[in-house]
C-alpha positions in Angstrom: -114.6 113.1 46.7 -115.0 113.0 50.4 -114.5 116.4 52.2 -115.2 117.6 55.8 -118.2 119.5 54.3 -119.7 116.4 52.7 -119.1 114.5 55.9 -121.0 117.1 57.9 -123.9 117.0 55.4 -123.9 113.1 55.6 -124.2 113.1 59.4 -126.8 115.9 59.3 -129.1 114.4 56.6 -128.5 110.7 56.5 -127.3 109.5 59.9 -130.3 109.1 62.2 -128.1 107.9 65.0 -124.3 107.7 65.9 -122.5 105.3 63.5 -119.3 103.2 63.7 -116.4 103.8 61.4 -117.3 100.8 59.3 -120.9 102.0 59.0 -119.8 105.4 57.8 -117.5 103.7 55.2 -120.3 101.4 54.0 -122.9 104.2 53.8 -120.6 106.4 51.8 -119.3 103.5 49.7 -115.7 104.6 50.2 -112.6 103.1 48.6 -109.6 102.1 50.8 -107.7 105.3 50.1 -110.9 107.3 50.8 -111.3 105.3 54.1 -107.9 106.4 55.2 -108.8 110.0 54.4 -112.1 109.5 56.4 -110.1 108.4 59.4 -108.0 111.6 59.2 -111.0 113.8 58.7 -112.8 112.3 61.7 -109.8 112.8 63.9 -109.5 116.5 62.9 -113.3 117.1 63.3 -113.2 115.5 66.8 -110.3 117.9 67.7 -112.3 120.8 66.3 -115.3 119.8 68.4 -117.6 119.3 65.4 -117.9 115.6 65.7 -118.0 113.4 68.9 -116.8 109.9 69.4 -118.8 108.1 72.1 -117.4 105.6 74.6 -118.6 102.8 72.3 -116.6 104.2 69.4 -119.6 105.6 67.5 -119.4 108.9 65.6 -122.0 111.7 65.4 -122.4 115.5 65.1 -122.0 117.4 68.3 -125.1 119.5 67.8 -127.2 116.3 67.3 -126.0 115.0 70.7 -126.9 118.2 72.6 -123.2 119.1 72.7 -121.7 122.5 72.3 -118.2 123.8 71.8 -116.6 127.0 73.2 -114.2 128.4 75.7 -114.5 128.0 79.4 -114.7 131.2 81.5 -113.8 130.1 85.0 -114.9 131.8 88.2 -112.8 131.9 91.4 -115.5 129.9 93.3 -115.1 126.9 90.9 -118.1 127.2 88.6 -117.9 128.9 85.2 -119.6 129.4 81.8 -118.9 128.0 78.3 -118.9 130.9 75.9 -120.0 129.2 72.7 -118.1 129.5 69.4 -121.4 129.4 67.4 -122.7 133.0 67.2 -126.2 133.8 68.5 -126.1 131.1 71.3 -126.4 132.0 75.0 -123.6 131.0 77.4 -123.9 127.7 79.2 -123.6 127.6 83.0 -121.2 124.9 84.3 -121.5 124.0 88.1 -118.3 123.5 90.0 -118.9 119.7 90.1 -119.1 119.5 86.3 -116.0 121.4 85.1 -113.8 118.2 84.5 -110.9 120.3 85.8 -111.2 122.8 83.0 -109.2 126.0 83.4 -110.0 129.5 82.4 -109.9 129.9 78.6 -109.7 126.2 77.8 -111.5 125.2 74.7 -114.1 122.6 75.7 -117.1 120.4 74.6 -120.1 120.6 77.0 -123.3 118.5 77.1 -126.5 120.5 77.7 -128.2 118.9 80.7 -130.9 121.5 81.2 -131.8 123.6 78.2 -134.3 125.8 80.1 -131.7 126.8 82.7 -128.8 126.7 80.1 -126.9 124.4 82.4 -124.4 121.8 81.3 -121.4 119.6 82.0 -118.0 119.6 80.3 -117.3 116.2 78.8 -114.0 116.9 76.9 -111.2 119.5 76.9 -110.1 120.1 73.3 -107.3 122.6 73.9 -105.6 123.7 77.0 -105.0 127.5 77.4 -102.4 127.2 80.1 -99.1 125.3 80.0 -97.8 127.1 83.1 -99.1 128.2 86.5 -97.7 131.0 88.7 -98.1 130.4 92.4 -96.6 129.7 95.9 -94.6 126.6 96.6 -95.8 124.8 99.7 -94.6 121.8 101.6 -96.7 119.5 103.7 -96.7 116.1 105.2 -98.3 114.7 102.0 -95.8 116.3 99.6 -95.0 119.4 97.6 -97.6 121.6 96.0 -98.0 124.9 94.1 -101.0 127.0 95.1 -101.9 129.0 92.0 -102.0 132.8 92.2 -104.9 132.9 89.8 -108.0 132.1 91.8 -109.8 130.9 88.7 -107.4 127.9 88.6 -109.5 125.3 90.6 -106.7 123.0 91.9 -103.3 122.9 93.6 -100.5 121.4 91.5 -98.7 118.4 92.9 -94.9 118.6 92.5 -92.8 115.4 92.7 -89.7 115.6 94.9 -87.4 115.4 91.8 -89.3 118.2 90.1 -89.0 120.9 92.8 -86.1 122.7 91.1 -84.7 123.6 94.6 -87.7 125.6 95.5 -88.3 126.3 99.2 -91.5 126.6 101.2 -93.2 130.0 100.5 -91.2 130.7 97.3 -93.1 132.3 94.4 -92.6 130.0 91.4 -93.6 129.2 87.8 -94.7 125.6 87.4 -95.1 123.8 84.1 -98.1 121.5 84.0 -97.0 117.9 83.3 -100.5 116.3 83.6 -103.9 118.0 83.9 -106.6 116.9 86.3 -109.0 114.1 85.5 -111.7 112.2 87.4 -109.0 109.7 88.5 -105.8 111.8 88.7 -104.6 114.9 90.4 -102.7 117.5 88.4 -99.0 117.5 88.5 -96.2 119.8 87.5 -92.5 120.7 87.6 -90.9 123.9 88.8 -89.3 125.8 85.9 -88.5 129.1 87.6 -88.2 130.5 91.1 -89.3 134.1 91.1 -87.4 136.6 93.2 -89.6 138.9 95.4 -90.3 141.9 93.2 -88.3 144.9 94.3 -89.6 147.3 91.7 -92.5 147.6 89.3 -90.1 146.4 86.5 -89.7 143.1 88.4 -93.4 142.9 88.7 -93.9 143.2 85.0 -91.2 140.6 84.3 -93.1 138.2 86.7 -96.4 138.7 84.9 -94.6 138.0 81.6 -93.3 134.8 83.1 -96.7 134.0 84.7 -98.6 134.2 81.4 -95.7 132.8 79.3 -95.7 135.8 77.0 -92.9 135.7 74.3 -89.8 137.7 75.1 -88.1 137.3 71.8 -88.8 136.3 68.2 -87.5 133.0 66.7 -84.1 133.2 65.0 -85.8 132.3 61.6 -88.3 135.1 62.0 -85.7 137.7 62.8 -83.5 136.6 59.9 -86.5 136.8 57.6 -87.3 140.3 58.9 -83.7 141.6 58.4 -83.6 140.0 54.9 -86.6 142.1 53.8 -84.4 145.2 53.4 -82.4 143.6 50.6 -85.5 142.5 48.7 -87.1 146.0 48.5 -86.6 147.5 45.0 -85.9 151.3 44.9 -89.2 153.2 44.6 -89.1 155.5 41.5 -89.8 159.2 41.6 -93.4 160.5 41.6 -95.3 158.9 38.6 -97.2 161.1 36.2 -100.9 160.7 36.8 -100.3 158.4 39.7 -101.2 155.2 37.7 -99.5 151.9 37.1 -96.5 152.4 39.4 -94.3 149.9 41.1 -96.1 146.6 41.5 -99.2 148.2 39.8 -99.7 150.4 42.9 -101.5 153.7 42.7 -99.1 156.6 43.4 -100.6 158.8 46.0 -97.4 160.6 47.1 -98.7 164.0 45.9 -101.9 163.6 48.0 -101.7 165.5 51.3 -101.6 162.8 53.9 -101.1 162.7 57.7 -100.8 160.2 60.5 -102.4 161.0 63.9 -101.3 159.0 66.9 -100.3 159.3 70.5 -97.1 161.0 71.6 -95.3 157.8 72.4 -96.4 155.8 69.4 -93.7 154.2 67.2 -95.8 152.0 64.9 -97.9 154.2 62.6 -100.2 151.8 60.7 -102.8 154.2 59.5 -102.8 157.6 57.6 -105.6 159.7 56.2 -106.3 162.1 53.4 -109.4 164.1 52.6 -110.9 166.3 49.8 -114.1 168.1 49.0 -116.3 166.7 46.2 -119.4 167.9 44.5 -121.5 165.5 46.6 -119.7 165.9 49.9 -116.3 164.4 50.9 -113.8 161.9 49.7 -111.8 160.1 52.5 -108.7 158.0 51.9 -107.7 155.7 54.7 -104.2 154.3 54.0 -103.2 151.3 56.0 -99.6 149.9 56.2 -99.4 147.1 53.6 -98.0 144.5 56.0 -99.2 141.7 53.7 -96.7 142.8 51.0 -93.9 141.8 53.4 -95.4 139.0 55.5 -96.5 136.1 53.3 -98.7 133.2 54.1 -96.6 130.3 55.6 -93.5 132.4 56.2 -91.6 132.3 59.5 -92.9 135.8 60.2 -96.4 134.7 59.5 -96.1 131.7 61.9 -94.8 134.0 64.6 -97.5 136.7 64.1 -100.3 134.0 64.0 -99.1 132.5 67.2 -98.9 135.8 69.0 -102.2 137.1 67.6 -101.8 140.6 68.8 -99.3 143.1 70.3 -99.5 143.5 74.1 -99.1 147.0 75.5 -97.7 147.8 79.0 -97.0 151.2 80.5 -93.2 150.6 80.1 -93.0 148.5 76.9 -94.7 146.8 74.0 -94.6 143.0 73.3 -95.0 143.4 69.5 -96.7 141.0 67.1 -94.0 141.7 64.5 -90.3 142.4 64.9 -89.3 146.1 65.1 -87.8 146.0 61.6 -91.4 145.8 60.4 -93.5 147.4 63.2 -91.2 150.4 63.7 -89.6 150.8 60.2 -90.6 149.1 57.0 -94.4 149.0 57.7 -94.5 152.2 59.8 -96.0 155.1 57.9 -93.3 157.5 58.9 -93.4 161.2 57.7 -91.5 162.2 54.6 -90.8 158.6 53.6 -92.3 156.6 50.7 -94.3 153.6 52.1 -96.4 150.8 50.6 -100.0 151.1 51.8 -103.4 149.5 51.2 -105.9 152.3 50.6 -109.6 152.4 51.2 -111.1 155.3 49.2 -114.6 156.3 50.2 -117.0 159.0 49.0 -119.7 160.3 51.4 -122.6 162.7 50.7 -123.5 165.6 53.0 -125.4 163.3 55.3 -122.6 160.9 55.8 -124.1 158.2 53.5 -121.3 156.3 51.8 -122.0 156.5 48.0 -118.8 154.9 46.7 -115.8 152.8 47.8 -112.6 151.6 46.2 -109.7 149.4 47.4 -106.2 149.3 46.0 -102.6 149.0 46.9 -100.7 152.3 46.9 -97.5 154.3 47.5 -97.9 157.2 50.0 -95.7 159.7 51.6 -97.0 161.1 54.8 -96.6 164.9 55.1 -96.8 165.1 58.9 -96.6 162.9 62.0 -99.5 164.5 63.9 -100.5 163.8 67.5 -104.0 163.7 69.0 -102.9 166.7 71.1 -101.8 168.8 68.2 -104.9 168.1 66.2 -107.0 169.0 69.2 -105.1 172.3 69.5 -105.9 173.0 65.8 -109.6 172.1 65.8 -110.8 172.6 69.4 -108.5 175.0 71.1 -107.9 177.0 67.8 -104.3 177.6 69.0 -102.9 180.3 66.6 -99.3 179.0 66.8 -100.2 175.5 66.0 -102.6 176.5 63.3 -99.9 178.6 61.6 -97.4 175.8 61.9 -99.7 173.5 60.0 -101.4 176.2 57.9 -101.0 174.3 54.6 -103.1 171.4 56.0 -105.6 173.6 58.0 -108.5 173.2 55.5 -107.9 169.4 55.4 -108.1 169.2 59.2 -111.3 171.3 59.3 -112.9 169.0 56.6 -111.9 166.0 58.7 -113.6 167.5 61.7 -116.8 168.2 59.7 -116.9 164.7 58.3 -116.3 163.2 61.8 -119.3 165.0 63.2 -121.5 163.8 60.3 -120.3 160.2 60.5 -120.7 160.0 64.3 -124.2 161.5 64.1 -125.2 158.9 61.5 -123.7 156.1 63.6 -125.6 157.1 66.7 -128.8 157.5 64.8 -128.7 153.9 63.7 -128.3 152.8 67.3 -124.6 152.6 67.9 -123.5 152.7 71.5 -121.6 155.9 72.3 -119.2 154.8 75.0 -116.7 157.5 76.0 -115.3 155.5 79.0 -112.4 156.9 81.0 -109.4 154.7 81.2 -106.5 154.8 83.6 -103.1 156.0 82.3 -99.9 155.2 84.2 -97.3 157.9 84.1 -93.7 156.6 84.8 -90.6 158.4 86.0 -87.2 157.8 84.3 -86.6 154.8 86.6 -89.8 153.2 85.4 -91.7 153.7 88.7 -95.3 155.0 88.5 -95.4 158.6 89.6 -99.1 159.1 88.9 -102.2 157.3 87.7 -104.6 159.6 85.9 -107.7 159.5 83.9 -106.5 159.1 80.3 -107.5 162.0 78.1 -109.6 161.2 75.0 -110.2 164.2 72.9 -111.9 165.0 69.6 -108.9 163.8 67.5 -109.2 160.3 69.1 -112.8 160.2 68.1 -112.1 161.5 64.6 -109.6 158.7 63.8 -112.0 156.2 65.4 -114.8 157.2 63.1 -112.6 157.0 60.0 -111.3 153.5 61.0 -114.9 152.3 61.6 -115.9 153.5 58.2 -113.0 151.7 56.5 -113.6 148.5 58.4 -117.3 148.5 57.4 -116.4 149.2 53.8 -114.0 146.2 53.6 -116.4 143.9 55.5 -119.3 144.7 53.3 -117.3 144.4 50.1 -116.1 140.9 50.9 -119.5 139.8 52.2 -121.2 141.0 49.0 -118.8 139.0 46.9 -119.5 135.9 49.0 -115.8 135.6 49.9 -114.9 133.8 53.1 -113.8 136.4 55.7 -113.1 137.1 59.3 -115.7 139.3 60.9 -115.5 141.2 64.1 -118.8 140.3 65.7 -120.5 141.5 68.8 -123.6 139.7 69.9 -126.6 141.2 71.8 -126.4 140.8 75.6 -128.3 138.1 77.5 -131.7 139.3 78.7 -130.9 138.1 82.3 -127.9 140.5 82.4 -130.1 143.4 81.1 -132.6 142.7 83.9 -129.8 142.7 86.5 -128.4 146.0 85.3 -131.8 147.6 85.2 -132.3 146.9 88.9 -129.2 148.9 89.8 -130.0 151.7 87.4 -133.5 152.1 88.9 -131.9 152.6 92.3 -130.2 155.7 91.0 -133.5 157.2 89.8 -132.6 157.0 86.1 -134.9 155.4 83.6 -137.6 155.0 86.3 -140.9 153.6 85.4 -139.5 151.1 83.0 -140.1 147.6 84.1 -137.7 146.0 81.8 -134.9 146.9 79.4 -134.1 145.7 76.0 -130.8 146.0 74.1 -132.2 148.7 71.8 -132.7 150.9 74.9 -129.0 151.2 75.6 -128.3 154.2 73.2 -131.1 156.2 74.7 -130.0 155.5 78.2 -126.4 156.4 77.5 -127.6 159.7 76.0 -129.8 160.3 79.1 -126.9 159.9 81.5 -124.5 162.1 79.5 -123.0 164.7 81.8 -124.4 163.2 85.0 -122.2 162.3 88.0 -123.1 158.7 87.4 -122.2 158.6 83.7 -118.9 156.7 83.8 -120.2 154.3 86.5 -123.3 153.3 84.6 -121.4 153.2 81.3 -119.0 150.7 82.9 -121.9 148.6 84.2 -123.5 148.5 80.8 -120.1 147.6 79.2 -119.6 144.7 81.6 -123.1 143.4 80.8 -122.3 143.2 77.1 -120.8 140.1 75.5 -117.1 140.3 74.5 -116.6 141.1 70.9 -114.7 138.4 69.0 -113.6 137.1 65.6 -115.7 134.7 63.6 -116.0 133.4 60.0 -119.8 133.7 60.5 -121.2 137.2 60.4 -123.9 138.1 63.0 -123.3 141.8 63.0 -121.8 144.1 65.6 -124.3 145.1 68.3 -122.1 147.8 69.9 -121.6 149.6 66.6 -125.0 148.8 65.2 -123.2 147.6 62.2 -124.5 144.8 59.9 -121.0 143.9 58.7 -117.8 144.7 60.4 -114.2 143.5 60.3 -110.7 144.5 61.5 -108.6 145.8 58.6 -106.9 149.0 60.0 -104.2 147.6 62.3 -102.2 144.8 60.6 -99.0 145.8 62.4 -100.5 144.8 65.7 -103.4 142.4 65.0 -103.2 139.2 63.0 -106.9 139.2 61.8 -106.3 142.5 60.1 -103.3 141.0 58.2 -105.5 138.0 57.1 -108.2 140.4 55.8 -105.4 142.3 53.9 -104.3 139.1 52.2 -107.9 138.0 51.3 -108.8 141.5 49.8 -105.4 141.6 47.9 -106.1 138.2 46.4 -109.7 139.2 45.4 -108.4 142.4 43.7 -105.6 140.5 41.9 -107.7 137.6 40.7 -111.2 139.1 40.5 -112.6 135.6 41.1 -111.5 132.9 43.6 -112.0 129.3 42.6 -114.0 126.8 44.6 -110.8 125.1 45.8 -109.4 128.4 47.1 -112.7 129.3 48.8 -112.7 125.9 50.6 -109.1 126.4 51.6 -110.0 129.7 53.2 -113.1 128.3 54.9 -111.0 125.5 56.4 -108.5 127.8 58.1 -110.5 130.9 59.1 -112.4 129.2 62.0 -109.1 128.2 63.7 -107.6 131.7 63.1 -110.8 133.4 64.5 -110.8 131.2 67.6 -107.0 131.6 68.3 -107.0 135.3 67.6 -109.9 135.8 70.0 -108.1 133.7 72.7 -104.9 135.7 72.3 -106.8 139.0 72.5 -108.3 137.8 75.8 -104.8 136.9 77.1 -103.5 140.3 76.1 -106.3 142.0 77.9 -105.6 139.8 81.0 -101.9 140.7 80.9 -102.6 144.4 80.5 -105.1 144.3 83.4 -102.6 142.4 85.7 -99.8 145.0 84.9 -102.2 147.8 85.6 -103.2 146.3 89.0 -99.5 145.9 89.8 -98.7 149.5 89.0 -101.6 150.6 91.1 -100.4 148.9 94.3 -96.8 150.0 93.7 -98.0 153.6 93.3 -100.2 153.4 96.5 -97.9 151.3 98.8 -96.4 154.4 100.5 -99.8 156.0 101.0 -101.0 153.7 103.8 -102.8 155.8 106.4 -103.6 158.7 103.9 -107.2 159.8 103.5 -109.0 160.4 100.2 -112.3 161.4 98.7 -113.9 158.7 96.6 -117.0 157.5 94.9 -118.8 154.1 95.1 -118.6 152.3 91.8 -119.9 148.9 92.8 -121.9 147.4 95.7 -121.8 143.8 96.9 -122.9 142.0 100.0 -119.4 141.9 101.3 -118.5 145.5 100.7 -117.9 148.5 98.4 -115.6 149.1 95.4 -114.5 152.7 95.6 -112.7 154.9 93.0 -110.5 157.7 94.4 -110.9 161.2 93.1 -107.2 162.3 93.3 -105.9 159.3 91.4 -107.6 156.9 89.0 -107.3 154.1 91.4 -109.9 151.7 92.9 -109.8 150.0 96.3 -112.2 147.8 98.3 -113.9 148.6 101.5 -114.9 145.4 103.2 -118.1 145.4 105.2 -116.2 144.3 108.3 -114.2 147.5 108.1 -117.4 149.6 108.2 -117.3 149.8 112.0 -119.8 152.7 112.6 -122.8 150.4 112.3 -123.9 146.9 111.3 -124.5 146.8 107.6 -126.7 144.6 105.5 -127.1 144.1 101.8 -130.5 145.1 100.3 -131.0 143.1 97.1 -133.9 145.3 95.9 -132.0 148.6 96.1 -128.6 147.1 95.4 -127.2 149.0 98.5 -125.6 148.4 101.9 -127.6 150.0 104.7 -126.9 150.5 108.4 -129.3 148.8 110.8 -129.2 151.5 113.5 -128.1 154.8 111.8 -129.9 154.0 108.5 -126.9 155.2 106.5 -127.1 153.8 103.0 -124.4 153.2 100.4 -125.4 153.0 96.7 -123.5 153.3 93.4 -122.4 156.9 92.9 -122.3 157.9 96.6 -119.4 160.0 97.6 -117.3 158.7 100.6 -114.3 159.6 102.6 -111.9 156.7 102.9 -108.5 155.8 104.3 -105.8 153.5 102.8 -105.6 150.8 105.4 -103.5 148.2 103.6 -101.8 147.7 100.2 -101.5 143.9 99.6 -98.6 143.6 97.1 -99.1 139.9 96.8 -102.8 140.0 95.8 -102.4 143.4 94.1 -105.3 144.8 96.2 -105.9 148.1 97.9 -107.8 147.7 101.2 -109.8 150.7 102.4 -111.2 151.8 105.7 -113.4 154.6 107.0 
C-alpha cells in the first residue's frame, strides 16, 4: 500500500533523477485507485516542502535538489535568513535580490546556491505568515499605497481606488493583503480598518492586536463547548481509602500536602507540587492540570487551541489559548478544590540523580495558593510571621529548597547555561497607564519551580523516547560558530576571558560563571543569549543545548501552550493502551511535524506581540520626560551609535553618533567601540554615561537620547 513514507523511500533509493507522474506510477506499478492517492500525496508533500515539482512537471525530493525548507527571518534592509526546519542545519543567508518577496516568518523553500557561504535563493513560498499589514496610507500621482510599519516587510502595498475604505493621506490603517508580490506583479491590498491616533496606552495595545491580527474572542462553538463541560463533570466522591482506583481510575492524592506557587496576579494555576523524604533522598510530585481530560482531539476547543498555539501575555491583559471556563476555573488548580491532574512522580537520591519515575492521572486538592514572594519570605528572609502562618507546610518548603539546590547544582555540572537575565516589568496605575518600568524580581522561589518543571519535562520526554513513541520535543541547537567568534571579539574588549583565541559552545557555562556578580554580567548574558538559536518544537530530537539535556519536552503548561496538551494526550494514550499499533504511530508521525512548525511560529508571533507592547509602554512612560537627564550604561555599540539602558528605569534608548557633538566619533571594529578622533574618548559596552531624553518618537516607539 502506498504511503508518504514509502514514496519518500522510493525517491531516495530508486529515483536517480526527477520523474514525471507517469514514470512514478509505472515504477511503483500502481493501480488506478492508487494513482489517485499518489496524486493527493504528491500535492500534500509539495505543500509540506518535502517534494518539489520542477517547471517541466517532474517530481523529486527537495534534499536531492539542494533545496531546503524553513521559515524566513527578514531583516529591515531587505535580506534575511532561512531558519531550517531540519534540526542540526545552519541558517541559509538570502540576499535582498533573492527573497521572492518573502515576508518575515513565511514558510519557504530555498535553493542552496553556495554551500560554502551558506547562501541561497527562495524559490517558493509555502505558507504566508501575514494576512494583514499595519502602516500609513499614502496618496501619490501613481495611486494609493500603504507603507508598512514593520520595516522587515520589504514592499509598499498598492491599494486600488475602490479598496481605500475612505482612508485619507497619512491615516494609520490595517490593510488586508489581496495579492502577494511576485517577479511580475506588485503586492496589492484593501483597507479593512482605519486606526485612530492612540490617545492612551490602552489604544496602543488595541492597535497592536489589530496589527498582528490576534484573536479577540473565541468561536461560538468553542465557547458553547467550554460552557457545556460543567454539565458533563460527574461528582467527585469523598477521599478514597488507600488512594487507589478512584474516579476514572485516577490515583487519589487529595490527602497529600500540595501547593501551587505562582505570581501575585496569576489566575491560571496549571502546576502544583508535593514533596516527601525517602530512604534514598526525596520524592517529588509535579501535578499538572489535566487539560486533555476536557479538550479532546478534533473538538472545537482543540481546533481553537491549536490555531492560537499559545497564550499571549501583556501588562494589562492576557489573550488566552483556552476560554476562561477552562483556564481560570475547571483546569486551574485552585486551593481547597478537587481537581483532575496529570502527575509526574519522581524519586531522587541525595546527589539529585533521578532513580525512579511514574506517570498517572490523579485527583488533587491544593492546600495553599502560594506566591513566589511568600515562599521567598519563608525560605530566604525567614520571616517569622509568614513561617508561623504556613507552619504545617514548613518542613515541605525546606525540603523543596534543599532539592532545588541539589538539582540546580547537577544541571550546571552537566553544562547547562545558568541565565538569570533581568526582565522589564511594567507597573500600571488603575487607569492602565504605566507608572513605572522596573527590573522584574526573580527570587529563589522562581528558580525552585523552574528546576522542578525542568525535571518533570525531562522525565516525560525520556520516557516517551525510550518507548519509541512519536513525540514533540523542545529542541535547542548549538549556536553557529560564526556567531561565537563575533561575540568573543566583544567580550575580549571587556578584558574577560582574555587570552582565548576562540570560543566553543561548551565554554559558555564557564564564562557565565566567570562574569557572575560583575557589572557587565547582564549585558554579556544578553549578548550570549542573542547569539543562541531560538528554541523550537520538533518531532526529531537533537537535544536541548541551553539545558544540556539529551531529551526535553514541554509538558507542564497545557493551559497556555498547545504542545504541552499534545504531550499530555500522547502520554495518556500510552498509559491506557500500553502499546500503540503501527497505524496509530503513523497517524501521530503524520501530524506532529505540522503541529511543531505551527506552534513554533505562534510562539514567535506571541514574542513579537509582547515585545511590541513593551516598546509601546516604554514610550508612553517616557513621553513626558523629554529634557530630563539620567545616568545609564552602554549595552550595545554600533557604527551609527550606542544603545543605552537607564539606571532609574528599566528602559533603553538610542544615542545616535550625530548627537555626540563633543567630538567626531568613529567605529573601531577591532575593539567594538566608538572613539573620539580628537579627545580620544572611547565608548564600549558597559561604560557608564550621562544622557538626556531628547525625543520620544511615539510612531516608531523609539527613545532618542542626547549628551
